[in-house]
N, CA, C, O and the ligand as a Tripos MOL2 file, in Angstrom:
@<TRIPOS>MOLECULE
protein
  293   291    74     0     0
PROTEIN
NO_CHARGES

@<TRIPOS>ATOM
      1 N          35.8500   65.7610  100.5200 N.3       1 MET1
      2 CA         35.1860   64.4610  100.4170 C.3       1 MET1
      3 C          35.4410   63.8510   99.0520 C.2       1 MET1
      4 O          35.2970   64.5040   98.0190 O.2       1 MET1
      5 N          35.8190   62.5990   99.0720 N.am      2 GLU2
      6 CA         36.1240   61.9360   97.8150 C.3       2 GLU2
      7 C          34.8780   61.3080   97.1940 C.2       2 GLU2
      8 O          34.0230   60.7400   97.8750 O.2       2 GLU2
      9 N          34.8200   61.4340   95.9060 N.am      3 ALA3
     10 CA         33.7010   60.8100   95.2080 C.3       3 ALA3
     11 C          33.9540   59.3080   95.0610 C.2       3 ALA3
     12 O          35.0950   58.8480   95.0070 O.2       3 ALA3
     13 N          32.8850   58.5860   95.0000 N.am      4 ASP4
     14 CA         33.0080   57.1450   94.7760 C.3       4 ASP4
     15 C          33.1810   56.9060   93.2790 C.2       4 ASP4
     16 O          32.2390   57.0450   92.4990 O.2       4 ASP4
     17 N          34.3980   56.5450   92.8990 N.am      5 VAL5
     18 CA         34.6870   56.3970   91.4710 C.3       5 VAL5
     19 C          34.5000   54.9700   90.9750 C.2       5 VAL5
     20 O          34.6290   54.6910   89.7830 O.2       5 VAL5
     21 N          34.1980   54.0840   91.8930 N.am      6 ALA6
     22 CA         34.0890   52.6870   91.4950 C.3       6 ALA6
     23 C          32.7070   52.3690   90.9380 C.2       6 ALA6
     24 O          31.6890   52.8800   91.4050 O.2       6 ALA6
     25 N          32.7060   51.5250   89.9430 N.am      7 THR7
     26 CA         31.4580   51.0210   89.3950 C.3       7 THR7
     27 C          31.1660   49.6620   90.0200 C.2       7 THR7
     28 O          32.0220   48.7770   90.0420 O.2       7 THR7
     29 N          29.9770   49.5160   90.5160 N.am      8 HIS8
     30 CA         29.6220   48.2430   91.1380 C.3       8 HIS8
     31 C          28.6570   47.4800   90.2360 C.2       8 HIS8
     32 O          27.7090   48.0410   89.6870 O.2       8 HIS8
     33 N          28.9220   46.2160   90.1050 N.am      9 SER9
     34 CA         28.0040   45.4030   89.3120 C.3       9 SER9
     35 C          27.8400   44.0350   89.9710 C.2       9 SER9
     36 O          28.6610   43.6240   90.7910 O.2       9 SER9
     37 N          26.7870   43.3530   89.6070 N.am     10 ARG10
     38 CA         26.6010   42.0060   90.1250 C.3      10 ARG10
     39 C          26.1790   41.0790   88.9980 C.2      10 ARG10
     40 O          25.3710   41.4240   88.1360 O.2      10 ARG10
     41 N          26.7610   39.8820   89.0430 N.am     11 ASP11
     42 CA         26.4350   38.8700   88.0530 C.3      11 ASP11
     43 C          25.9500   37.6250   88.7640 C.2      11 ASP11
     44 O          26.5360   37.1900   89.7560 O.2      11 ASP11
     45 N          24.8910   37.0660   88.2560 N.am     12 ASP12
     46 CA         24.3860   35.8090   88.8140 C.3      12 ASP12
     47 C          25.2090   34.6470   88.2880 C.2      12 ASP12
     48 O          25.5350   34.5820   87.1020 O.2      12 ASP12
     49 N          25.5400   33.7280   89.1910 N.am     13 LEU13
     50 CA         26.3280   32.5520   88.8230 C.3      13 LEU13
     51 C          25.5230   31.2990   89.0940 C.2      13 LEU13
     52 O          24.6800   31.2590   89.9910 O.2      13 LEU13
     53 N          25.7980   30.2800   88.3040 N.am     14 LYS14
     54 CA         25.1070   29.0160   88.5150 C.3      14 LYS14
     55 C          26.0370   27.8560   88.2210 C.2      14 LYS14
     56 O          26.7360   27.8330   87.2080 O.2      14 LYS14
     57 N          26.0280   26.8920   89.1340 N.am     15 CYS15
     58 CA         26.8170   25.6790   88.9430 C.3      15 CYS15
     59 C          26.0070   24.6860   88.1180 C.2      15 CYS15
     60 O          24.7860   24.7910   88.0060 O.2      15 CYS15
     61 N          26.7140   23.7290   87.5500 N.am     16 GLN16
     62 CA         26.0310   22.6900   86.7740 C.3      16 GLN16
     63 C          25.0670   21.8770   87.6260 C.2      16 GLN16
     64 O          24.1140   21.2970   87.1070 O.2      16 GLN16
     65 N          25.3160   21.8330   88.9470 N.am     17 CYS17
     66 CA         24.4370   21.0560   89.8260 C.3      17 CYS17
     67 C          23.1800   21.8340   90.2040 C.2      17 CYS17
     68 O          22.2600   21.2760   90.8020 O.2      17 CYS17
     69 N          23.1370   23.1070   89.8590 N.am     18 GLY18
     70 CA         21.9660   23.9020   90.1460 C.3      18 GLY18
     71 C          22.1520   24.9210   91.2500 C.2      18 GLY18
     72 O          21.2970   25.7840   91.4510 O.2      18 GLY18
     73 N          23.2650   24.8290   91.9710 N.am     19 HIS19
     74 CA         23.5700   25.7900   93.0330 C.3      19 HIS19
     75 C          23.8240   27.1690   92.4180 C.2      19 HIS19
     76 O          24.4860   27.2940   91.3880 O.2      19 HIS19
     77 N          23.2890   28.1870   93.0660 N.am     20 THR20
     78 CA         23.4510   29.5330   92.5190 C.3      20 THR20
     79 C          24.1670   30.4540   93.4950 C.2      20 THR20
     80 O          24.1770   30.2100   94.7010 O.2      20 THR20
     81 N          24.7550   31.4970   92.9720 N.am     21 GLY21
     82 CA         25.4430   32.4830   93.7840 C.3      21 GLY21
     83 C          25.5660   33.7840   93.0200 C.2      21 GLY21
     84 O          24.9990   33.9570   91.9420 O.2      21 GLY21
     85 N          26.3260   34.6950   93.6110 N.am     22 VAL22
     86 CA         26.4500   36.0320   93.0270 C.3      22 VAL22
     87 C          27.9170   36.4420   93.0170 C.2      22 VAL22
     88 O          28.6520   36.2050   93.9750 O.2      22 VAL22
     89 N          28.3230   37.0540   91.9260 N.am     23 LEU23
     90 CA         29.6490   37.6670   91.8560 C.3      23 LEU23
     91 C          29.4770   39.1780   91.8720 C.2      23 LEU23
     92 O          28.8940   39.7660   90.9610 O.2      23 LEU23
     93 N          30.0010   39.7940   92.9310 N.am     24 ARG24
     94 CA         29.9490   41.2550   93.0160 C.3      24 ARG24
     95 C          31.2900   41.8320   92.5900 C.2      24 ARG24
     96 O          32.3430   41.3590   93.0170 O.2      24 ARG24
     97 N          31.2450   42.8410   91.7580 N.am     25 THR25
     98 CA         32.4630   43.4110   91.2060 C.3      25 THR25
     99 C          32.5030   44.9170   91.4220 C.2      25 THR25
    100 O          31.5270   45.6250   91.1730 O.2      25 THR25
    101 N          33.6380   45.3820   91.8850 N.am     26 SER26
    102 CA         33.8820   46.8150   91.9690 C.3      26 SER26
    103 C          34.9560   47.1670   90.9570 C.2      26 SER26
    104 O          36.0230   46.5530   90.9350 O.2      26 SER26
    105 N          34.6780   48.1430   90.1310 N.am     27 GLU27
    106 CA         35.6030   48.4910   89.0570 C.3      27 GLU27
    107 C          35.8950   49.9800   89.0970 C.2      27 GLU27
    108 O          34.9800   50.8020   89.1470 O.2      27 GLU27
    109 N          37.1540   50.3140   89.0750 N.am     28 ASN28
    110 CA         37.5530   51.7180   89.0410 C.3      28 ASN28
    111 C          37.4900   52.2160   87.6080 C.2      28 ASN28
    112 O          38.2010   51.7170   86.7360 O.2      28 ASN28
    113 N          36.6330   53.2060   87.3700 N.am     29 ASP29
    114 CA         36.5270   53.6950   85.9990 C.3      29 ASP29
    115 C          37.0500   55.1130   85.8540 C.2      29 ASP29
    116 O          36.6870   55.8380   84.9280 O.2      29 ASP29
    117 N          37.9060   55.4900   86.7850 N.am     30 GLN30
    118 CA         38.5170   56.8130   86.6770 C.3      30 GLN30
    119 C          39.5560   56.7860   85.5540 C.2      30 GLN30
    120 O          40.4070   55.8970   85.5290 O.2      30 GLN30
    121 N          39.5000   57.7360   84.6330 N.am     31 PRO31
    122 CA         40.3330   57.6430   83.4230 C.3      31 PRO31
    123 C          41.8380   57.7790   83.6450 C.2      31 PRO31
    124 O          42.6050   57.1800   82.8910 O.2      31 PRO31
    125 N          42.2960   58.5350   84.6380 N.am     32 TYR32
    126 CA         43.7340   58.7960   84.7210 C.3      32 TYR32
    127 C          44.4180   58.1050   85.8970 C.2      32 TYR32
    128 O          45.4790   58.5410   86.3420 O.2      32 TYR32
    129 N          43.8320   57.0630   86.3860 N.am     33 SER33
    130 CA         44.4890   56.2890   87.4300 C.3      33 SER33
    131 C          44.5540   54.8270   86.9940 C.2      33 SER33
    132 O          43.8640   54.4130   86.0630 O.2      33 SER33
    133 N          45.3740   54.0710   87.6670 N.am     34 ALA34
    134 CA         45.4880   52.6540   87.3340 C.3      34 ALA34
    135 C          44.1390   51.9750   87.5350 C.2      34 ALA34
    136 O          43.4550   52.1900   88.5360 O.2      34 ALA34
    137 N          43.7850   51.1720   86.5840 N.am     35 SER35
    138 CA         42.4890   50.5150   86.6940 C.3      35 SER35
    139 C          42.6070   49.2670   87.5600 C.2      35 SER35
    140 O          43.6390   48.5960   87.5810 O.2      35 SER35
    141 N          41.5510   48.9800   88.2540 N.am     36 TRP36
    142 CA         41.5470   47.7860   89.0760 C.3      36 TRP36
    143 C          40.1540   47.2140   89.1100 C.2      36 TRP36
    144 O          39.1620   47.9270   88.9660 O.2      36 TRP36
    145 N          40.1010   45.9430   89.2990 N.am     37 VAL37
    146 CA         38.8200   45.2500   89.4140 C.3      37 VAL37
    147 C          38.8840   44.3820   90.6510 C.2      37 VAL37
    148 O          39.8440   43.6380   90.8500 O.2      37 VAL37
    149 N          37.8690   44.4780   91.4750 N.am     38 SER38
    150 CA         37.8170   43.6820   92.6840 C.3      38 SER38
    151 C          36.5630   42.8240   92.6830 C.2      38 SER38
    152 O          35.4450   43.3250   92.5600 O.2      38 SER38
    153 N          36.7740   41.5200   92.8230 N.am     39 HIS39
    154 CA         35.6380   40.6010   92.8040 C.3      39 HIS39
    155 C          35.3440   40.0640   94.1940 C.2      39 HIS39
    156 O          36.2520   39.8810   95.0040 O.2      39 HIS39
    157 N          34.0850   39.8160   94.4620 N.am     40 LYS40
    158 CA         33.6870   39.2030   95.7220 C.3      40 LYS40
    159 C          32.6230   38.1530   95.4260 C.2      40 LYS40
    160 O          31.5830   38.4320   94.8300 O.2      40 LYS40
    161 N          32.9280   36.9370   95.8670 N.am     41 LEU41
    162 CA         32.0140   35.8250   95.6110 C.3      41 LEU41
    163 C          31.0280   35.6630   96.7560 C.2      41 LEU41
    164 O          31.3970   35.7460   97.9280 O.2      41 LEU41
    165 N          29.7880   35.4330   96.4080 N.am     42 GLU42
    166 CA         28.7780   35.0930   97.4120 C.3      42 GLU42
    167 C          28.1100   33.7940   96.9840 C.2      42 GLU42
    168 O          27.5700   33.6880   95.8830 O.2      42 GLU42
    169 N          28.1560   32.8120   97.8700 N.am     43 GLY43
    170 CA         27.5040   31.5440   97.5680 C.3      43 GLY43
    171 C          28.4550   30.4970   97.0120 C.2      43 GLY43
    172 O          28.1230   29.3120   96.9740 O.2      43 GLY43
    173 N          29.6390   30.9290   96.5790 N.am     44 PHE44
    174 CA         30.6390   29.9920   96.0750 C.3      44 PHE44
    175 C          31.9730   30.2450   96.7620 C.2      44 PHE44
    176 O          32.1700   31.2730   97.4100 O.2      44 PHE44
    177 N          32.8810   29.2950   96.6110 N.am     45 LEU45
    178 CA         34.1970   29.3910   97.2300 C.3      45 LEU45
    179 C          35.2530   29.6100   96.1510 C.2      45 LEU45
    180 O          34.9950   29.4180   94.9630 O.2      45 LEU45
    181 N          36.4440   30.0130   96.5860 N.am     46 GLY46
    182 CA         37.5400   30.1630   95.6460 C.3      46 GLY46
    183 C          37.7570   31.6150   95.2540 C.2      46 GLY46
    184 O          37.2280   32.5360   95.8770 O.2      46 GLY46
    185 N          38.5350   31.7910   94.2240 N.am     47 GLU47
    186 CA         38.9360   33.1220   93.8020 C.3      47 GLU47
    187 C          38.4970   33.4030   92.3740 C.2      47 GLU47
    188 O          38.4400   32.5020   91.5370 O.2      47 GLU47
    189 N          38.1910   34.6570   92.1130 N.am     48 VAL48
    190 CA         37.8950   35.0990   90.7570 C.3      48 VAL48
    191 C          38.8800   36.2000   90.3920 C.2      48 VAL48
    192 O          39.0040   37.1870   91.1170 O.2      48 VAL48
    193 N          39.5750   36.0390   89.2850 N.am     49 SER49
    194 CA         40.4180   37.1200   88.7980 C.3      49 SER49
    195 C          40.1590   37.3070   87.3140 C.2      49 SER49
    196 O          40.1040   36.3450   86.5480 O.2      49 SER49
    197 N          40.0040   38.5480   86.9300 N.am     50 ASN50
    198 CA         39.7240   38.8700   85.5330 C.3      50 ASN50
    199 C          38.5170   38.1170   84.9810 C.2      50 ASN50
    200 O          38.5120   37.6540   83.8410 O.2      50 ASN50
    201 N          37.5240   38.0150   85.8060 N.am     51 TRP51
    202 CA         36.2460   37.4330   85.3920 C.3      51 TRP51
    203 C          36.3150   35.9460   85.0970 C.2      51 TRP51
    204 O          35.3600   35.3790   84.5660 O.2      51 TRP51
    205 N          37.4340   35.3000   85.4320 N.am     52 GLN52
    206 CA         37.5590   33.8730   85.1530 C.3      52 GLN52
    207 C          36.9520   33.0620   86.2910 C.2      52 GLN52
    208 O          37.2380   33.3050   87.4640 O.2      52 GLN52
    209 N          36.1160   32.1010   85.9330 N.am     53 LEU53
    210 CA         35.4110   31.3070   86.9440 C.3      53 LEU53
    211 C          36.0060   29.9180   87.1160 C.2      53 LEU53
    212 O          35.4460   29.0990   87.8450 O.2      53 LEU53
    213 N          37.1300   29.6320   86.4630 N.am     54 ASP54
    214 CA         37.6320   28.2540   86.4790 C.3      54 ASP54
    215 C          38.2460   27.8480   87.8120 C.2      54 ASP54
    216 O          38.5320   26.6690   88.0180 O.2      54 ASP54
    217 N          38.4600   28.8090   88.7360 N.am     55 GLN55
    218 CA         38.9670   28.4520   90.0640 C.3      55 GLN55
    219 C          37.8670   28.5060   91.1220 C.2      55 GLN55
    220 O          38.1370   28.3890   92.3180 O.2      55 GLN55
    221 N          36.6510   28.6810   90.6780 N.am     56 VAL56
    222 CA         35.5360   28.7980   91.6160 C.3      56 VAL56
    223 C          35.0380   27.4100   92.0030 C.2      56 VAL56
    224 O          34.8030   26.5530   91.1520 O.2      56 VAL56
    225 N          34.8830   27.2120   93.3160 N.am     57 LYS57
    226 CA         34.4510   25.9130   93.8260 C.3      57 LYS57
    227 C          33.0230   25.9960   94.3350 C.2      57 LYS57
    228 O          32.6340   26.9550   95.0010 O.2      57 LYS57
    229 N          32.2590   24.9760   94.0080 N.am     58 CYS58
    230 CA         30.8690   24.9130   94.4450 C.3      58 CYS58
    231 C          30.7970   24.2070   95.8040 C.2      58 CYS58
    232 O          31.3030   23.0930   95.9390 O.2      58 CYS58
    233 N          30.1800   24.8330   96.8080 N.am     59 PRO59
    234 CA         30.0880   24.2020   98.1300 C.3      59 PRO59
    235 C          29.0900   23.0580   98.1590 C.2      59 PRO59
    236 O          29.0740   22.2670   99.1010 O.2      59 PRO59
    237 N          28.2730   22.9690   97.1460 N.am     60 GLU60
    238 CA         27.2200   21.9530   97.0860 C.3      60 GLU60
    239 C          27.7620   20.6280   96.5420 C.2      60 GLU60
    240 O          27.6190   19.5860   97.1830 O.2      60 GLU60
    241 N          28.3780   20.6690   95.3720 N.am     61 CYS61
    242 CA         28.8440   19.4370   94.7390 C.3      61 CYS61
    243 C          30.3690   19.2990   94.8320 C.2      61 CYS61
    244 O          30.9260   18.3080   94.3590 O.2      61 CYS61
    245 N          31.0540   20.2910   95.4400 N.am     62 LYS62
    246 CA         32.5040   20.2770   95.6860 C.3      62 LYS62
    247 C          33.3420   20.2770   94.4150 C.2      62 LYS62
    248 O          34.5370   19.9870   94.4640 O.2      62 LYS62
    249 N          32.7440   20.5930   93.3010 N.am     63 GLN63
    250 CA         33.5060   20.6070   92.0550 C.3      63 GLN63
    251 C          34.0340   22.0010   91.7440 C.2      63 GLN63
    252 O          33.4370   23.0100   92.1200 O.2      63 GLN63
    253 N          35.1580   22.0330   91.0520 N.am     64 VAL64
    254 CA         35.7810   23.2930   90.6650 C.3      64 VAL64
    255 C          35.6450   23.4650   89.1540 C.2      64 VAL64
    256 O          35.8380   22.5230   88.3860 O.2      64 VAL64
    257 N          35.3130   24.6690   88.7510 N.am     65 GLY65
    258 CA         35.2790   24.9510   87.3150 C.3      65 GLY65
    259 C          33.9790   24.5850   86.6310 C.2      65 GLY65
    260 O          33.9130   24.5350   85.4030 O.2      65 GLY65
    261 N          32.9270   24.3250   87.4270 N.am     66 LYS66
    262 CA         31.6310   23.9860   86.8230 C.3      66 LYS66
    263 C          30.6560   25.1570   86.8720 C.2      66 LYS66
    264 O          29.4800   25.0210   86.5360 O.2      66 LYS66
    265 N          31.1660   26.3060   87.2970 N.am     67 VAL67
    266 CA         30.3020   27.4580   87.5050 C.3      67 VAL67
    267 C          30.3150   28.3510   86.2760 C.2      67 VAL67
    268 O          31.3600   28.5990   85.6750 O.2      67 VAL67
    269 N          29.1340   28.8250   85.9170 N.am     68 GLU68
    270 CA         29.0270   29.6910   84.7390 C.3      68 GLU68
    271 C          28.2100   30.9290   85.0710 C.2      68 GLU68
    272 O          27.4570   30.9530   86.0450 O.2      68 GLU68
    273 N          28.3700   31.9420   84.2560 N.am     69 TYR69
    274 CA         27.5140   33.1170   84.3760 C.3      69 TYR69
    275 C          26.1110   32.7720   83.8860 C.2      69 TYR69
    276 O          25.9270   32.0650   82.8940 O.2      69 TYR69
    277 N          25.1340   33.2940   84.6130 N.am     70 VAL70
    278 CA         23.7550   33.1140   84.1640 C.3      70 VAL70
    279 C          23.4460   34.2120   83.1480 C.2      70 VAL70
    280 O          23.4980   35.4030   83.4540 O.2      70 VAL70
    281 N          23.1330   33.7890   81.9660 N.am     71 LYS71
    282 CA         22.8400   34.7630   80.9060 C.3      71 LYS71
    283 C          21.4530   35.3540   81.1190 C.2      71 LYS71
    284 O          20.4720   34.6500   81.3570 O.2      71 LYS71
    285 N          21.4190   36.6520   81.0230 N.am     72 ARG72
    286 CA         20.1300   37.3240   81.1930 C.3      72 ARG72
    287 C          19.4930   37.5860   79.8470 C.2      72 ARG72
    288 O          20.1900   37.8040   78.8550 O.2      72 ARG72
    289 N          18.1790   37.5660   79.8070 N.am     73 PRO73
    290 CA         17.4910   37.7880   78.5240 C.3      73 PRO73
    291 C          17.6830   39.2050   77.9920 C.2      73 PRO73
    292 O          17.1650   39.5400   76.9260 O.2      73 PRO73
    293 ZN         27.7310   22.4720   92.1820 Zn       74 ZN74
@<TRIPOS>BOND
     1     1     2 1
     2     2     3 1
     3     3     4 2
     4     3     5 am
     5     5     6 1
     6     6     7 1
     7     7     8 2
     8     7     9 am
     9     9    10 1
    10    10    11 1
    11    11    12 2
    12    11    13 am
    13    13    14 1
    14    14    15 1
    15    15    16 2
    16    15    17 am
    17    17    18 1
    18    18    19 1
    19    19    20 2
    20    19    21 am
    21    21    22 1
    22    22    23 1
    23    23    24 2
    24    23    25 am
    25    25    26 1
    26    26    27 1
    27    27    28 2
    28    27    29 am
    29    29    30 1
    30    30    31 1
    31    31    32 2
    32    31    33 am
    33    33    34 1
    34    34    35 1
    35    35    36 2
    36    35    37 am
    37    37    38 1
    38    38    39 1
    39    39    40 2
    40    39    41 am
    41    41    42 1
    42    42    43 1
    43    43    44 2
    44    43    45 am
    45    45    46 1
    46    46    47 1
    47    47    48 2
    48    47    49 am
    49    49    50 1
    50    50    51 1
    51    51    52 2
    52    51    53 am
    53    53    54 1
    54    54    55 1
    55    55    56 2
    56    55    57 am
    57    57    58 1
    58    58    59 1
    59    59    60 2
    60    59    61 am
    61    61    62 1
    62    62    63 1
    63    63    64 2
    64    63    65 am
    65    65    66 1
    66    66    67 1
    67    67    68 2
    68    67    69 am
    69    69    70 1
    70    70    71 1
    71    71    72 2
    72    71    73 am
    73    73    74 1
    74    74    75 1
    75    75    76 2
    76    75    77 am
    77    77    78 1
    78    78    79 1
    79    79    80 2
    80    79    81 am
    81    81    82 1
    82    82    83 1
    83    83    84 2
    84    83    85 am
    85    85    86 1
    86    86    87 1
    87    87    88 2
    88    87    89 am
    89    89    90 1
    90    90    91 1
    91    91    92 2
    92    91    93 am
    93    93    94 1
    94    94    95 1
    95    95    96 2
    96    95    97 am
    97    97    98 1
    98    98    99 1
    99    99   100 2
   100    99   101 am
   101   101   102 1
   102   102   103 1
   103   103   104 2
   104   103   105 am
   105   105   106 1
   106   106   107 1
   107   107   108 2
   108   107   109 am
   109   109   110 1
   110   110   111 1
   111   111   112 2
   112   111   113 am
   113   113   114 1
   114   114   115 1
   115   115   116 2
   116   115   117 am
   117   117   118 1
   118   118   119 1
   119   119   120 2
   120   119   121 am
   121   121   122 1
   122   122   123 1
   123   123   124 2
   124   123   125 am
   125   125   126 1
   126   126   127 1
   127   127   128 2
   128   127   129 am
   129   129   130 1
   130   130   131 1
   131   131   132 2
   132   131   133 am
   133   133   134 1
   134   134   135 1
   135   135   136 2
   136   135   137 am
   137   137   138 1
   138   138   139 1
   139   139   140 2
   140   139   141 am
   141   141   142 1
   142   142   143 1
   143   143   144 2
   144   143   145 am
   145   145   146 1
   146   146   147 1
   147   147   148 2
   148   147   149 am
   149   149   150 1
   150   150   151 1
   151   151   152 2
   152   151   153 am
   153   153   154 1
   154   154   155 1
   155   155   156 2
   156   155   157 am
   157   157   158 1
   158   158   159 1
   159   159   160 2
   160   159   161 am
   161   161   162 1
   162   162   163 1
   163   163   164 2
   164   163   165 am
   165   165   166 1
   166   166   167 1
   167   167   168 2
   168   167   169 am
   169   169   170 1
   170   170   171 1
   171   171   172 2
   172   171   173 am
   173   173   174 1
   174   174   175 1
   175   175   176 2
   176   175   177 am
   177   177   178 1
   178   178   179 1
   179   179   180 2
   180   179   181 am
   181   181   182 1
   182   182   183 1
   183   183   184 2
   184   183   185 am
   185   185   186 1
   186   186   187 1
   187   187   188 2
   188   187   189 am
   189   189   190 1
   190   190   191 1
   191   191   192 2
   192   191   193 am
   193   193   194 1
   194   194   195 1
   195   195   196 2
   196   195   197 am
   197   197   198 1
   198   198   199 1
   199   199   200 2
   200   199   201 am
   201   201   202 1
   202   202   203 1
   203   203   204 2
   204   203   205 am
   205   205   206 1
   206   206   207 1
   207   207   208 2
   208   207   209 am
   209   209   210 1
   210   210   211 1
   211   211   212 2
   212   211   213 am
   213   213   214 1
   214   214   215 1
   215   215   216 2
   216   215   217 am
   217   217   218 1
   218   218   219 1
   219   219   220 2
   220   219   221 am
   221   221   222 1
   222   222   223 1
   223   223   224 2
   224   223   225 am
   225   225   226 1
   226   226   227 1
   227   227   228 2
   228   227   229 am
   229   229   230 1
   230   230   231 1
   231   231   232 2
   232   231   233 am
   233   233   234 1
   234   234   235 1
   235   235   236 2
   236   235   237 am
   237   237   238 1
   238   238   239 1
   239   239   240 2
   240   239   241 am
   241   241   242 1
   242   242   243 1
   243   243   244 2
   244   243   245 am
   245   245   246 1
   246   246   247 1
   247   247   248 2
   248   247   249 am
   249   249   250 1
   250   250   251 1
   251   251   252 2
   252   251   253 am
   253   253   254 1
   254   254   255 1
   255   255   256 2
   256   255   257 am
   257   257   258 1
   258   258   259 1
   259   259   260 2
   260   259   261 am
   261   261   262 1
   262   262   263 1
   263   263   264 2
   264   263   265 am
   265   265   266 1
   266   266   267 1
   267   267   268 2
   268   267   269 am
   269   269   270 1
   270   270   271 1
   271   271   272 2
   272   271   273 am
   273   273   274 1
   274   274   275 1
   275   275   276 2
   276   275   277 am
   277   277   278 1
   278   278   279 1
   279   279   280 2
   280   279   281 am
   281   281   282 1
   282   282   283 1
   283   283   284 2
   284   283   285 am
   285   285   286 1
   286   286   287 1
   287   287   288 2
   288   287   289 am
   289   289   290 1
   290   290   291 1
   291   291   292 2
@<TRIPOS>SUBSTRUCTURE
     1 MET1         2 RESIDUE 1 A MET
     2 GLU2         6 RESIDUE 1 A GLU
     3 ALA3        10 RESIDUE 1 A ALA
     4 ASP4        14 RESIDUE 1 A ASP
     5 VAL5        18 RESIDUE 1 A VAL
     6 ALA6        22 RESIDUE 1 A ALA
     7 THR7        26 RESIDUE 1 A THR
     8 HIS8        30 RESIDUE 1 A HIS
     9 SER9        34 RESIDUE 1 A SER
    10 ARG10       38 RESIDUE 1 A ARG
    11 ASP11       42 RESIDUE 1 A ASP
    12 ASP12       46 RESIDUE 1 A ASP
    13 LEU13       50 RESIDUE 1 A LEU
    14 LYS14       54 RESIDUE 1 A LYS
    15 CYS15       58 RESIDUE 1 A CYS
    16 GLN16       62 RESIDUE 1 A GLN
    17 CYS17       66 RESIDUE 1 A CYS
    18 GLY18       70 RESIDUE 1 A GLY
    19 HIS19       74 RESIDUE 1 A HIS
    20 THR20       78 RESIDUE 1 A THR
    21 GLY21       82 RESIDUE 1 A GLY
    22 VAL22       86 RESIDUE 1 A VAL
    23 LEU23       90 RESIDUE 1 A LEU
    24 ARG24       94 RESIDUE 1 A ARG
    25 THR25       98 RESIDUE 1 A THR
    26 SER26      102 RESIDUE 1 A SER
    27 GLU27      106 RESIDUE 1 A GLU
    28 ASN28      110 RESIDUE 1 A ASN
    29 ASP29      114 RESIDUE 1 A ASP
    30 GLN30      118 RESIDUE 1 A GLN
    31 PRO31      122 RESIDUE 1 A PRO
    32 TYR32      126 RESIDUE 1 A TYR
    33 SER33      130 RESIDUE 1 A SER
    34 ALA34      134 RESIDUE 1 A ALA
    35 SER35      138 RESIDUE 1 A SER
    36 TRP36      142 RESIDUE 1 A TRP
    37 VAL37      146 RESIDUE 1 A VAL
    38 SER38      150 RESIDUE 1 A SER
    39 HIS39      154 RESIDUE 1 A HIS
    40 LYS40      158 RESIDUE 1 A LYS
    41 LEU41      162 RESIDUE 1 A LEU
    42 GLU42      166 RESIDUE 1 A GLU
    43 GLY43      170 RESIDUE 1 A GLY
    44 PHE44      174 RESIDUE 1 A PHE
    45 LEU45      178 RESIDUE 1 A LEU
    46 GLY46      182 RESIDUE 1 A GLY
    47 GLU47      186 RESIDUE 1 A GLU
    48 VAL48      190 RESIDUE 1 A VAL
    49 SER49      194 RESIDUE 1 A SER
    50 ASN50      198 RESIDUE 1 A ASN
    51 TRP51      202 RESIDUE 1 A TRP
    52 GLN52      206 RESIDUE 1 A GLN
    53 LEU53      210 RESIDUE 1 A LEU
    54 ASP54      214 RESIDUE 1 A ASP
    55 GLN55      218 RESIDUE 1 A GLN
    56 VAL56      222 RESIDUE 1 A VAL
    57 LYS57      226 RESIDUE 1 A LYS
    58 CYS58      230 RESIDUE 1 A CYS
    59 PRO59      234 RESIDUE 1 A PRO
    60 GLU60      238 RESIDUE 1 A GLU
    61 CYS61      242 RESIDUE 1 A CYS
    62 LYS62      246 RESIDUE 1 A LYS
    63 GLN63      250 RESIDUE 1 A GLN
    64 VAL64      254 RESIDUE 1 A VAL
    65 GLY65      258 RESIDUE 1 A GLY
    66 LYS66      262 RESIDUE 1 A LYS
    67 VAL67      266 RESIDUE 1 A VAL
    68 GLU68      270 RESIDUE 1 A GLU
    69 TYR69      274 RESIDUE 1 A TYR
    70 VAL70      278 RESIDUE 1 A VAL
    71 LYS71      282 RESIDUE 1 A LYS
    72 ARG72      286 RESIDUE 1 A ARG
    73 PRO73      290 RESIDUE 1 A PRO
    74 ZN74       293 GROUP 0 **** ****
């Protein structure tokens, strides 16, 4: 049985118009294999690569690149 080597994290996203969503990320943290990061958007459209949000489209206001990470306290 293989161990789950991926690290899962979630980041809250928010558009300038107020629409919110979630970015789920799976990250391979095994030291001796090629590293990879897999992103999955919830609530927004488009693609995320290397944590860049500039290609993310908001389904509410139809704008691209207005989405930011919600900073946590
Ligand atoms: Zn929006």
